[in-house]
N, C-alpha and C positions, 0 to 999 in steps of 0.2 A: 245465467246460462241462457242462450238464445235457442228456443225450440222451434223456430220458424221452419228450418229444413225438415225436422221430424214431422211437423204438422203437414208440410207439403207432401212428404212421402205417404203419410196416412191418407190424405185427400186423394192423391193420385191412385194409390192402391185401392182405396174404397171405390173410386170412380170406375176403375177397371172391373172390379167385382160386380158393381151394380149394373154396368153396361152389359155384362155377361148374363145378367138375369138373377144373380144371387144377391141377397140382401144381408150379407154377413159383414158387419163392421166391428172392428175390435173394440171391446168395451173399455179397454184401458184408456182410450182417447177421450171418452165422454167426461165432460166436466173439467178437463184440464185447463188451467189458466196460465198462459205463458207470457202475459204482458207485464206482470209485476205490479208495482205501486200504481194506485189510481184506478186499476181495472178490477181489483179484488172484489169489489162490490158492484161491478157492472151487471146490469140485468142481462140474462141470456137472450139471445136472439129468438124471436117468435117465428112460427110458421108463416104468419101473415107478412112479416118483414122479408123473409126469404122469398116468398112468392112475389113480392113487390120488386125484387131484383130482376125478375124476368120482365116485368112491366117497364122498368127503366131501360132494359136492353131493347125491348120491342119498340119503345118510343125513340130510341137512338136510330133504329132501322128506318123509322118514318122520316128522319131528317134527310135520308139519301146520302149522308156523308160517311164514307167508310172509316175515316179517322175518328169520328165521334163514337162509332161502334167499337173500334179498336181500343179507344180510351177506357173501355169497361173491362179490358183484359189486362192481367198482370204482365209485367215485362217479359217474363219467361213462361207465359201461358202456353198451353197446347190446345189447338183447335183441330178436331176431326170433323169436318163439315159435311153437311147433308148432300150437297150437289157438287162435290169435288173428291177426287181420289187422293189428293195431296194432303199430307199431314202438315199443319201450319204450326211452327214452333217459335216464331218471333213476330214482332210487330209488323214488319214489312210484309211478311207472308199473310198475316191476318188481314191487313189492309187490302192486299191484293185480292184475297178471296171476296171480301165484302164489296170491292169495286165491281166485281162481276155479279155477285148475288143481288146487290141493291138495284141493278139495272131492271130487275123484274118486279120492283116495287113490292117486296114481301110484307105481308101483315100476318103476324103470328097469333095463334089462339091456342091456349092450353086446353087439352082434352082431359088429361089425368096427370096428377102430380103427387109424388111422394117425397117428403122432406125429411132428411136425416141431419140432426144437429150433432156434429162430432164433438165440438167444444165451443166455447164462446167466440172463437175466431175462425172456425172452419165448419162449413155446411155443404150438404149435397142436396140438390133438387133433381129428381129424375122422373121421367114419365113419358107422356105422348103429347105432341103438339101438331098443329096443322098450319101450313102457310098458304095463304091466298097469293098467287103470283099472277103478274100480267106480263106476257112476253113483250120485251121492249121493241121487237121488230114487227110483230104482227098484231099486237094488242089482244091476243087470245088469252083468256083467263083460265087458270088451272089451280088445283089444290094439291099440295104435297103433304101427306101425313107421315110423321117421323117419330122415332123414339129419340129421347134426349137425356143427357146427363150434364149438369153444370156442377162443378165444384168451385165454391167461393171461399176466399180467404179475406178476413178483415185486416186491413192495412193499419200501420201505426197511427195514421191520421184519422182512423175511424171509417174509411171508405171500404166498401166490399168490392173486390175485384174477382173476375173469373180467372181461375188458375188452370182449369181443365174443362173443355166443352166438347162433348161428343154428340153427334147427331147422325142418325141413319134412317133412310126411308124404311117404312114398314114393309115387311115381306108380303108378297101377294099370296092370297089364298085364304 
């Protein structure tokens, strides 16, 4: 039985809950192993490994190539970006967002991070990050502080991809 759709629903639901500020994740998902043979004895993902996924994403930003950044998102990923009002639900829309965002040479730095391991194949990283930006027209530098949530899913080939990414500017005050 393939549980990938169930894990995806769990990840998306948990992402929505975390983005709203609640940290309630169904305990039934913890420890579930949906891959079958060969993964039964796989070591669970560590917090350090999950935090490294952001570093991989941030490094992709530094390439300036929106397709390299989009490669880190699952085919059916959802992106709710920081500096756009448009929900991105496919690769073309995600590439489109990063074509615009990367013009400002973003460099991300995590300020605070909370990692929730839902099971061996599904994790959530949520917290606060900052982006140093350089306006591509004026050269003016600025910093944007934002809340974020990444939901990652381990693919059959062992690669972790982003299935849901929400980012919003911190409220003023």
